N, C-alpha and C positions, 0 to 999 in steps of 0.2 A: 315209940322209938322208931319203929319200922317206918311209920309215915313221915317222920321228920327227915330221915335219911333219904327217903325217896324224893322228897321235895328238893333237897340240896342237889341230888344227882340231876334234876331237870334244869335248875338255874345255871349250873356251871357249864354245861355244853352250850347253851345259848350265848353266853358271853364269849366263849372261845370261838364259836362260829362267826360272831360279829367281828372279832379281831382279824380272823383269817380272811374274811371277805374284804375288809378295808385294805389289808396288805395286798391282796390280789389286784384290786383296782389300781392302787398306787404303782404296782409293778408293771401293769399293762400300759398305763399312761406314760410311765417313764420310758418304756420300750418304744412307743410311738414317737415321742419327742426326740429320742436319740437315733431313730432310724432303724433300731433293732427289730427283728420280726416278732410279732406278738405270738404268744403260745397258742398252738393249735387247739381249737375246741370245736364243738358242733354248732356254735352260734357266732360266726365271725362278725366283728363290729364294722358296719359300713362307714363309720365316720372317717376312718383313716383313708379310705378310697376316695371319698368326696373331697377331703382336704388336699390330697395329692393332685386330683383333677383340677381343682381351682388354681393350685399353684402353677401348673403347667400352662393353663390358659392365660394367666397374668404375666408370665415371663416370656411367652413366645410372641415376637413382634409380627404385626400384620405384613404380608408380602408387599414389596414395593413394585409398582408396574414399571416395565422397561420403557425408557424414554423413546419417543418416535424420532427416528433419524431425520436430520435436516436435509431437504433435497439438495442435490448437487447439480449445478447447471453448467453446460458448455455454451460458449458464445462464438459466433463467426459472422463474417460480413460478406454479402454478395454485392458485387458492383456490376452494373450493366450499362452499356452505351449502344448507340445506334449504328448507322451505316458507315463502313470503312470503304470509301470510294477512291478510285485512281483515275481521275480525268486527265486528259492529255496535257493541259497547262500545268499540272502538278509535277510533271516529270523533269523538265529541263533544270529547274532550280535545285533539284535534289541530286543531279548528276555531277560527278567529279571527273573531269576530263583526264586528269593526271593518272588516276587509278582505274578509269573506265568502270566505275561502280557507282551505285546509288547509296544515299544515306538519308533516311526519313526520320531519324531520331528527334530532330528539332521540332517536328509536328507536336510531339507529345510531352516535351520537357515541362511546359507550364502546368500540366495536369498530372504529371508523374507522381507527385506526393499523394494525391488523392487516390489514384489507381493503386498504388502500392500499399494503401491502407486496407485493401480488400483481401479476402481469402480466396473467393471465387471471383475472377475478373473476366467479364464476357463481352464480346462485340459481335456484330453481324459483318462478316467478311463478304462484301458485295463486289468481289472481283476474283477471277481466277488468278492463281500464282502458277502459271503454266510453263514458265521457262522462256528463254530468249528465242527459241526457234519460232515462236509465234509472233515475235515482235511485241514491243510494249505499246499498248493501244488504250485509248479511252473510250468514251461513249461513241457508238452504241454497243460495241463488242469489246469488253474490257480484257486486259491482261496486264498485271502489275509485276514489277521485279520482285525477286525473292527477298530483297532487302526491306520491302514493306512489311513482310511477315516478321523479319528479324527485329524491326523497329517496334512492332507490336509486342513481341516477347520482351524486349529491353524495357519497354514502358511499364510492364507488369501484367499484361494480359496472359491468361493461361487457359481460357476456354473460348471457342469460336463456334458460332452458328454459320453453317455453310450452305444451307438450302435457301436459295433466292432466285429471282428471275434471271440472274446473270451466271448461274452455276455452270451452264453449258455453253457459254459464249465461245469457247475454243473447243467445243465438242467433247467427246468422251476422253480423248487423250489429254486434253487440257485439264479436265476434271481429275483424271487419275494422277497427273503430275502435281496438281495442287495438293491432293491427298498425301502424296509422298513427301512433298516439301513441308507440310504441316506436321507430319509424323517425325521428320528429321529434327524439327524444332521442339518436339515433345509437347505440342498442344493437345489438349482434350477438345475434340470437335465432334459435331453431330449434324446430320442433315444430308450429307453425301457419303457414299461408301463405295469401295472397289469390288465388293462381293456381297452376296446375300448373307453370308456368315458375319461379315463386318456390320452389315445393317442391322442384324438381329442381336448383336452383342450390346448389352446395356452399358451406357456411358455413365459411370458413377465416379464422383470426385469427393474424397473425404478430406475434411479440414477440421482440426480440433475435436475429433470424435463425432462430427456431424457429416453425414453423407448426402451430397447433392446429386440428383439424377438430372440429366439434361436431354432435351428433345428439340428437334428443329424441322420445320415444314414450310413450303412455299405454295402460293396459289398457282404458280406456273413457271415456265422457263422461256418467256418471250416468244412463244410459238416454235421454239426449237424442240423437236420431238425427242423424248427419252428413247435411246436405242431399244429396239424390240427385244423382249425377253430379259431386259435388265432394269426393272423398275427400282431396284435397290440403289441405282446411281444417285437419284435425287428423291427426297421425300416430298410427296405432294400432300396437300391438306386433305384429310379425310377425317371427319369428326369421330366416327366410330373407331377408325384405326388409331387415332391419337389417344382416345380413351383406353383402348386395349394396351397401348404402349405405356401409358401412365401406370396402369395396374402392374405391368411387367416390372417396371422400375421399383414400384413399392414392394413387390414380391422378392426382388433382388436385393432389398435392403436400403432403399432410398428413404431418408428422413424427410427430404423436401424434393419437389420436382419443379424444374424450370422448363417451360415450353416456349421456344422462340417461334413466333409466327410472322411470316413475311406476307402481309395481307393489307387490305384497305385500298384507298384511292389516293393516288399521288397528289400531293400539294393540298389536300383537304385537311383543315386544321381541327376537325372534330371527327370522331369515329363514325363509321357507317353502322346501320342496324345489323348488317351481317357480321361486322367485327364484334359488336357488343354481344350478339346472340352466341356466337361461337366461343368467345373468351369466357363468358359467364357459364356456359355449359361445361367447358373444360374445368373451370374452377370448382363447379359442383361435383366433378368426377375425380377430384384429387390433385389437380395442379395447384401449386403454391405461388408461383410467379409466372405471369404471362409477359414475355418480352417482345413487344411489337416493333416491326420495322416495315419499310417500303414507302410510306407517304413522303419521306424526305423532309418533313416538317414535324415539329413537336406537336403531339396531341395530348389530351388529358390523361390522367391516371385515376384509378379508383380502387378502394378496398371493398371487397364483397365477402359476405359471410358464407361459410360452408362448414362441413363436418369432416373430421378425420375418420379413420377406419374403426375407431372405438366409439364413435358417436359424439365425440367432444367437439364443441363449437370452436371454429378457428376462422382466420381471415386470410384471403388470397389477394395478392397485389396484381392488378391488371394495368399494364402500361400499353396503351394503344399504339403509340409510336414515339420512339426516342429521338427522331430527327436524324440529321446528318452529323456524325461526329467529325469526319474529315471529308471534304469534297471541294470542288471548285464552284459549286452552285452558289449563286448570290441573290439577294433580294427576296422580299416576301417571306421572310423568316427561314429561307432554305439554308442560310449560313449559320443557323443555330441548331444546337443539339442539347442533350441533357445527360448528365451522369446520375444514375440512380444508385444510391448507397442504402442497402437494406440490412439491418441488424437482425439476426435470428438467434434463437435460444432453444436449447434442448434440455429437457429435464432428464438427467442421466439416472436419477433414482427411480422415478415413477413412469418415465416414458413421455413422449409427446414433444413436438418441435413447433415453435410458433414464430411469426414475424413480430418483432418488438417495436421496431422504428423504421420509418422510411424517410429518406432525405433526397430531395430533387435538386441537383446543382446545374443550373443552366450554363451552357458553354457557347462560345462564339469562335468561328473560324476566321482568324485575322489573316487576311491576304494583303501583302504589301509587296513593293517592287523596288528593292535597293539597287538593282541594275536592270538588265534587259529581261530578266526572268522573274516570275512570281515566287514569293516565299510564303509559307503557311505556318500558322501557330494556332493551337487550340487553347483558348483562354477561359478560365473560370470567371464568369462575368462578375459575380458579387465580390470576389477577392480583388479583381482588377480595379473595380470602382472604389473599394475601401482603401486600397493603397494609393491610387491616383498618382503613380510615379513611373509609369511605363513610358520610356522615351520614344518608343515606336508608335505611340498613339497620339493622335491630334485632339485638340479640344472638341472638334466635331465628332470624333470617334466616341469620346466620353459621353457626350450629350446623347448620341444615338444609343449607346449601351444602356444608359440610365432609363431612357424611354422604353426601349425594347425589353428590358428586364421586367418592368411592371407588366407589360403585355404578356410575356411568357409565363410569369407566375399566375396571372389571372387565368390564362388558358390551361395551365397544368392543373389548377385546383378547381376548375369549373364543374367537375363531377364528384368532388369529395363530399 
């Protein structure tokens, strides 16, 4: 009897323990599913931790990389022309006896739309504007009326190169008067200065967020000495000085640098070795545009490779001579010039300014005589030939223009 009772007492507890264990498991699993905390014990279950970790990995999206911003570009146009001359035969036809004044606006009317399409519009002013006290004279010692500068302004010019072999034709006083007259008309100009302080000041012209720096130098002043102790009056060509000035402009914030050089051999249609060596050396030192003058005829242009301050490859435009834009010189292509239209682009996002496109537009000085005095017009040759409806031109004029246009284009492109 005792043994049987003992056997029953062993069987009953095992059954009860089994039920209790099953209930505990069900309760724990129910708590995990509902998010309720499991009862604390000394052996926590790792399954719930793993399940939560997997759930977070599956529901968290991968980070999306930020899009690279598209570069923003600024665009502007540089326009350059050659020599602005004032020979004696040009003066009578521009004079109005009733008002006792001059008007030269008609020179530029045919090319005014082209000029006004530029942002920086530059010419070589190869005559003093010294005032009436000197008299108005032509070659070999020039002095033009104030109205010539007014006509340049009216046509769209806003920058002038003033260092050339005629800068001192009327001496220091004529040069200083010229400077004052150009200031009155609010031209940006370089090459001559009234003081060392003016000469040292960087000439920077900003257009559309792009800053152009300009410099100007001449080979000489026709044997007229620069007054002693005043070298600032006229900039003479010195390769090392020009390179230092280019750097100064860059340091002052110039995105591009134009260097006007009055150099070369008169009436020679191809550049000399000295021209090429100097221009290419300046291009390698940071110049972007070399604007040549003095030969009085059109010479070729070329694009040469160089590098910017960051070591990026770029191209520099070298124009060896832009010819005569307005003068009384005739024959042997001395009555031709060229308008250079240069499109530039600046990456406003990443930095860097480059020349995008270069267009060379040949021009002809049409001289005609409706009365006892000559009149002058600057004609864009290709446009005139395309229209063929100019009443002031003869069939012979058209034939000559057609022939000479082919010659000029061949010459311009001979170094490309």
